[in-house]
C-alpha positions as CSV (number, residue, x, y, z in Angstrom):
1,M,-7.7,13.1,-8.4
2,E,-7.2,10.9,-11.6
3,Q,-9.1,7.8,-11.3
4,R,-7.5,4.5,-12.7
5,Y,-8.4,0.6,-13.4
6,V,-7.1,-1.8,-11.1
7,G,-5.2,-4.2,-13.7
8,A,-7.6,-5.7,-16.4
9,S,-10.6,-5.4,-13.9
10,G,-13.4,-2.9,-14.0
11,L,-12.5,-1.5,-10.2
12,Q,-11.5,2.1,-10.4
13,V,-9.4,3.5,-7.8
14,S,-7.7,7.2,-6.9
15,S,-4.1,7.5,-8.7
16,L,-3.1,8.0,-4.8
17,A,-4.1,5.6,-1.9
18,L,-4.3,6.5,1.9
19,G,-2.2,4.0,3.9
20,T,-3.2,3.5,7.5
21,M,-0.5,1.3,8.8
22,T,0.6,3.8,11.7
23,W,-3.3,4.4,12.8
24,G,-4.1,3.1,16.1
25,R,-0.6,3.1,17.3
26,D,1.5,6.5,16.0
27,T,-1.4,8.1,14.9
28,D,-4.4,8.8,17.1
29,E,-8.1,8.9,16.5
30,H,-8.0,12.6,16.1
31,E,-5.2,12.7,13.3
32,A,-7.0,9.9,11.6
33,R,-10.2,11.7,11.0
34,E,-8.1,14.9,9.6
35,Q,-6.2,12.4,7.2
36,L,-9.3,10.8,6.0
37,A,-11.4,14.0,5.5
38,A,-8.4,15.5,3.7
39,F,-7.7,12.6,1.4
40,L,-11.6,12.3,0.5
41,Q,-12.0,15.9,0.1
42,A,-8.9,16.0,-2.5
43,G,-10.9,13.2,-4.6
44,G,-9.3,10.0,-3.2
45,T,-11.1,6.9,-3.0
46,L,-8.7,4.0,-2.1
47,V,-8.3,3.5,1.5
48,D,-5.6,0.7,2.4
49,T,-5.4,-1.3,5.7
50,A,-4.7,-4.6,7.0
51,D,-6.0,-6.8,9.8
52,G,-3.0,-6.3,11.8
53,Y,-2.3,-2.7,11.5
54,G,-2.2,-1.5,15.1
55,D,-3.2,-4.5,16.3
56,G,-6.9,-4.5,14.5
57,M,-7.1,-0.4,15.5
58,A,-6.6,0.9,12.3
59,E,-9.4,-1.1,10.8
60,E,-11.5,-0.2,13.6
61,L,-10.9,3.5,13.4
62,I,-11.9,3.3,9.7
63,G,-15.1,1.6,10.6
64,G,-15.8,4.5,13.2
65,L,-15.0,7.3,11.2
66,L,-15.8,6.6,7.7
67,P,-19.9,6.7,8.1
68,G,-19.3,10.2,9.2
69,L,-17.2,11.6,6.2
70,A,-18.5,9.5,3.1
71,A,-21.0,7.0,1.7
72,R,-19.5,3.5,1.8
73,E,-20.1,3.3,-1.9
74,D,-17.9,6.1,-2.4
75,V,-14.9,4.5,-0.9
76,V,-12.6,1.9,-2.1
77,L,-11.7,-0.4,0.8
78,C,-8.7,-2.6,0.4
79,T,-7.5,-4.9,3.9
80,K,-5.1,-7.8,3.8
81,A,-5.1,-11.2,6.0
82,G,-2.6,-13.9,6.1
83,L,-0.1,-12.0,8.1
84,V,-0.1,-12.9,12.3
85,S,0.6,-9.8,14.6
86,R,-1.5,-9.9,17.3
87,P,-1.3,-8.9,21.0
88,G,0.1,-11.6,23.0
89,A,0.8,-13.7,19.9
90,G,4.5,-14.2,21.0
91,S,6.6,-16.5,18.8
92,R,3.6,-16.4,16.1
93,A,3.7,-12.6,16.0
94,G,4.9,-11.6,12.4
95,T,4.3,-15.7,11.1
96,V,2.5,-16.1,8.1
97,D,-0.8,-18.3,8.2
98,T,-2.6,-18.4,4.7
99,S,-4.5,-21.7,5.5
100,R,-8.4,-21.2,4.5
101,R,-9.3,-21.4,8.3
102,A,-7.3,-18.6,9.2
103,L,-7.7,-16.4,6.1
104,L,-11.8,-16.5,6.1
105,A,-11.8,-16.0,10.1
106,A,-9.5,-12.8,9.6
107,L,-11.9,-11.5,6.8
108,D,-14.9,-11.9,9.0
109,T,-13.0,-10.2,11.8
110,S,-12.0,-7.5,9.4
111,L,-15.6,-6.8,8.6
112,A,-17.0,-6.5,11.5
113,R,-14.1,-3.9,12.7
114,L,-14.8,-1.8,9.4
115,G,-18.5,-2.0,9.9
116,T,-19.3,-2.9,6.6
117,D,-20.3,-6.5,4.9
118,Y,-17.9,-6.3,2.3
119,V,-14.5,-4.9,1.0
120,D,-14.0,-4.0,-2.2
121,L,-10.3,-5.5,-2.4
122,W,-8.8,-8.2,-0.4
123,L,-5.1,-9.3,-0.4
124,V,-3.4,-12.1,0.6
125,H,-0.6,-10.1,2.6
126,A,2.3,-12.8,2.2
127,W,3.5,-15.5,0.5
128,S,3.6,-19.2,2.4
129,D,5.6,-22.1,1.6
130,D,3.5,-24.2,4.2
131,V,0.1,-23.9,2.6
132,P,-1.0,-25.3,-0.7
133,L,-1.4,-22.3,-3.0
134,D,-4.9,-24.0,-4.3
135,E,-6.1,-23.7,-0.6
136,T,-4.9,-19.9,-0.5
137,L,-6.9,-19.2,-3.6
138,S,-10.0,-21.2,-2.5
139,A,-10.2,-18.8,0.5
140,L,-10.1,-15.9,-2.0
141,E,-12.8,-17.7,-4.4
142,W,-15.1,-18.0,-1.2
143,A,-14.5,-14.4,-0.1
144,V,-15.9,-13.2,-3.8
145,S,-18.7,-15.8,-4.0
146,T,-20.1,-14.9,-0.8
147,G,-20.1,-11.2,-1.6
148,R,-17.5,-10.4,1.3
149,S,-14.9,-9.1,-1.3
150,R,-15.7,-7.7,-4.7
151,Y,-12.2,-8.1,-5.9
152,V,-8.9,-10.3,-4.6
153,G,-5.2,-9.8,-5.1
154,V,-2.0,-10.5,-3.4
155,C,0.8,-8.5,-1.7
156,N,4.4,-8.9,-1.0
157,Y,4.8,-11.8,-3.5
158,G,7.9,-12.2,-5.4
159,G,7.9,-12.3,-9.3
160,W,7.4,-16.1,-9.9
161,Q,5.0,-16.3,-6.8
162,S,2.7,-13.7,-8.5
163,A,2.8,-15.3,-11.5
164,R,2.0,-18.8,-10.4
165,A,-0.8,-17.5,-8.4
166,A,-2.3,-15.4,-11.1
167,T,-2.0,-18.3,-13.5
168,L,-3.4,-20.7,-11.2
169,A,-6.2,-18.6,-10.4
170,Q,-7.0,-18.7,-14.1
171,V,-6.8,-22.1,-14.8
172,R,-9.4,-22.6,-11.9
173,G,-11.6,-20.1,-13.8
174,T,-13.8,-18.7,-11.0
175,T,-11.9,-15.5,-9.4
176,P,-9.0,-13.7,-11.2
177,L,-6.4,-11.8,-9.3
178,V,-6.5,-8.0,-10.2
179,A,-4.0,-6.6,-7.8
180,H,-0.4,-6.9,-6.4
181,Q,0.9,-4.8,-3.8
182,V,4.6,-4.3,-3.2
183,E,7.3,-2.2,-1.9
184,Y,8.2,0.3,-4.9
185,S,10.0,3.5,-4.8
186,L,13.1,5.5,-6.1
187,L,15.2,3.7,-3.2
188,A,13.2,0.1,-3.8
189,R,13.3,-0.6,-7.5
190,Q,13.6,-4.4,-6.9
191,A,10.0,-5.1,-8.1
192,E,11.3,-3.9,-11.5
193,S,13.2,-7.3,-12.1
194,E,10.4,-9.6,-12.3
195,V,7.3,-8.5,-10.2
196,V,6.4,-5.2,-12.9
197,G,6.7,-7.9,-15.7
198,A,4.7,-10.5,-14.3
199,A,2.1,-7.9,-13.2
200,Q,1.8,-6.7,-16.5
201,A,1.5,-9.9,-18.4
202,L,-1.0,-11.2,-16.3
203,G,-3.3,-8.1,-15.8
204,L,-2.5,-7.3,-12.1
205,G,-2.4,-3.8,-11.2
206,L,0.6,-2.8,-9.0
207,L,-0.2,-0.7,-5.7
208,A,3.2,0.8,-4.5
209,W,3.6,0.7,-0.7
210,S,6.4,2.9,0.9
211,P,6.4,5.1,-2.3
212,L,8.3,7.6,-0.2
213,G,11.3,5.1,0.8
214,R,9.7,4.8,4.3
215,G,9.8,8.6,4.8
216,V,13.3,9.1,3.6
217,L,12.6,10.7,0.1
218,T,10.9,13.6,1.8
219,G,14.4,14.8,2.8
220,K,13.6,15.0,6.4
221,Y,16.4,12.7,7.3
222,R,19.4,14.9,5.1
223,H,20.5,16.3,8.2
224,G,19.8,13.9,11.3
225,T,16.8,12.1,12.4
226,P,13.9,14.4,13.7
227,A,12.7,13.5,17.4
228,D,9.2,12.9,15.8
229,S,9.9,10.6,13.0
230,R,9.8,7.2,12.1
231,A,13.4,6.8,12.5
232,A,13.2,7.7,16.4
233,S,10.4,5.4,16.9
234,P,11.3,2.1,18.8
235,H,9.1,0.0,16.4
236,L,10.0,1.4,13.1
237,A,13.7,2.6,13.4
238,A,15.1,-0.6,11.9
239,F,12.3,0.0,9.2
240,V,13.8,3.2,8.1
241,E,17.2,2.6,8.7
242,Q,17.5,0.1,5.7
243,H,17.3,3.5,3.4
244,L,19.6,5.5,5.5
245,D,22.9,4.8,3.7
246,E,25.2,6.3,1.2
247,R,23.3,5.5,-2.2
248,S,19.9,6.8,-0.5
249,R,21.7,10.2,0.2
250,R,22.6,10.5,-3.5
251,I,19.1,9.7,-4.4
252,V,17.3,12.0,-2.1
253,D,19.8,14.9,-3.1
254,A,18.6,14.4,-6.9
255,V,15.1,14.3,-5.8
256,V,15.7,17.6,-3.5
257,T,17.2,19.2,-6.6
258,A,14.5,18.4,-8.8
259,A,11.7,19.7,-6.3
260,D,13.4,22.8,-6.3
261,G,13.7,23.2,-10.1
262,L,10.0,22.3,-10.3
263,G,9.1,24.5,-7.5
264,C,7.4,21.5,-5.5
265,S,8.4,19.2,-2.5
266,P,10.6,16.3,-2.5
267,A,7.7,14.2,-1.7
268,E,5.8,15.2,-4.7
269,V,8.4,14.4,-7.0
270,A,9.0,11.0,-5.4
271,L,5.1,10.0,-5.7
272,A,5.1,11.5,-9.3
273,W,8.0,9.3,-10.2
274,V,6.4,6.2,-8.9
275,R,2.6,6.8,-9.9
276,D,3.8,7.0,-13.6
277,R,6.0,3.7,-13.9
278,P,4.6,1.1,-15.9
279,G,2.0,-1.2,-14.4
280,V,1.4,1.1,-11.2
281,V,-2.4,2.1,-10.3
282,A,-1.7,3.8,-7.3
283,P,1.2,4.8,-4.6
284,V,-0.1,4.1,-1.1
285,V,0.8,7.0,1.1
286,G,1.1,6.1,4.9
287,A,1.5,9.5,6.9
288,R,1.8,9.7,10.7
289,T,-0.3,13.1,10.7
290,A,-2.6,15.0,8.7
291,A,0.0,17.7,8.1
292,Q,2.3,15.2,6.6
293,L,-0.3,13.8,4.3
294,R,-1.6,17.1,2.9
295,G,1.8,17.7,1.7
296,T,1.4,14.8,-0.7
297,L,-2.3,15.4,-2.0
298,T,-1.4,17.6,-4.5
299,S,1.2,15.2,-6.0
300,D,-1.5,14.4,-8.7
301,E,-0.8,17.7,-10.2
302,V,2.9,17.3,-10.4
303,H,4.1,15.7,-13.8
304,L,7.9,14.9,-14.2
305,P,9.6,16.6,-17.5
306,P,11.5,13.5,-19.4
307,E,15.0,14.8,-18.5
308,I,14.1,14.9,-14.8
309,R,12.9,11.5,-14.8
310,D,15.8,10.2,-16.8
311,A,17.9,11.8,-14.2
312,L,16.4,10.1,-11.4
313,D,16.1,6.9,-13.4
314,E,19.8,7.1,-13.7
315,V,20.9,8.1,-10.0
316,S,18.6,5.4,-8.5
317,A,19.3,2.4,-11.1
C-alpha cells in the first residue's frame, strides 16, 4: 500500500486508513481482530479511532489486539477527543468540550485504553464556540511537548475554523497542526468549498471519513435496505438516510457503471476517487465486518481513467 506524507509534516501513513467507529458496538472482538489483521497484512499502517467510539470500547479493542499482530512502531495510531459521548452522560451525550482539562483527561484515558504511552496523531474532534481557541491549542501543545502525541490536528472544522486554528498555531510557533479529518466522498463534497483550499494553503493533510458515503456508494442500498446494514441499525439509520435520495441514486448508478467497465467493485471506484483528490492523504474506511473491509483493501490498485473521473465529477457536482 502506498505511503504518503501527512500535510507538510514528516509523518508517513498508508493511503488507506482503518476506521473503528463501529468497534465495540456493531463490530465484535472477533471481527475487529480479523479486520486489523487483514489491514496490516495489506500494508496498511494508519488506524483511526476516538475516545467516544463504542463508548471507549474501540480503543480498548485496539489496545488488546495490536500487540499480538504488529510492533507498536509499525502502526500509526490516531485518536480524537473533545466530543463527549459516554454511558450515562444524559443531556451531555454528543456535546463538545474542548477545554484543556477535558482534552488532556481524555487523552490520558485513551492512552490507557490503547495500552501505549503515545499516539502518533491526536485530533480535536469538533469545533467549540464556548472555549477559547488558544486554550484548545495549548492542550495540543502540551500533548506534543510531553510526548503523549507525536503530531496533532483537527476534525470536522469548517474552512475558516481550520484556517484560524492552523494560523494561530503557526503564530504561537510551538506545535503546528498537520491534519484535518473531514467527511468527503462523491456524495459529500462540501469540503471542496473552503476546507480543501484552507488545508492545502496551510499544510494540513486531509483524512477523508466516510469516503463510501456512509456505505451508500457500495451500491448495497440500490434495491432496498439490507437487514444487516447500517441503515437497518437503530443508532445508525439516521446517519445513513441522509444519503438515500434521488441525487445519491444517480451518483451510485454512475459509480456502479464505472465499476462494471473497470472490472472492479463500486467501493473501489469510490475510494480511488477520494484518494486522488487534491490534498487528500487517505480515505478512512470503517467496515462492520472483515469481509466488507477486504473488499476495499485492493482499492490502491485501482486508478480511474480521466474520462471516468470527469464523469463522476460531473454527476456528483
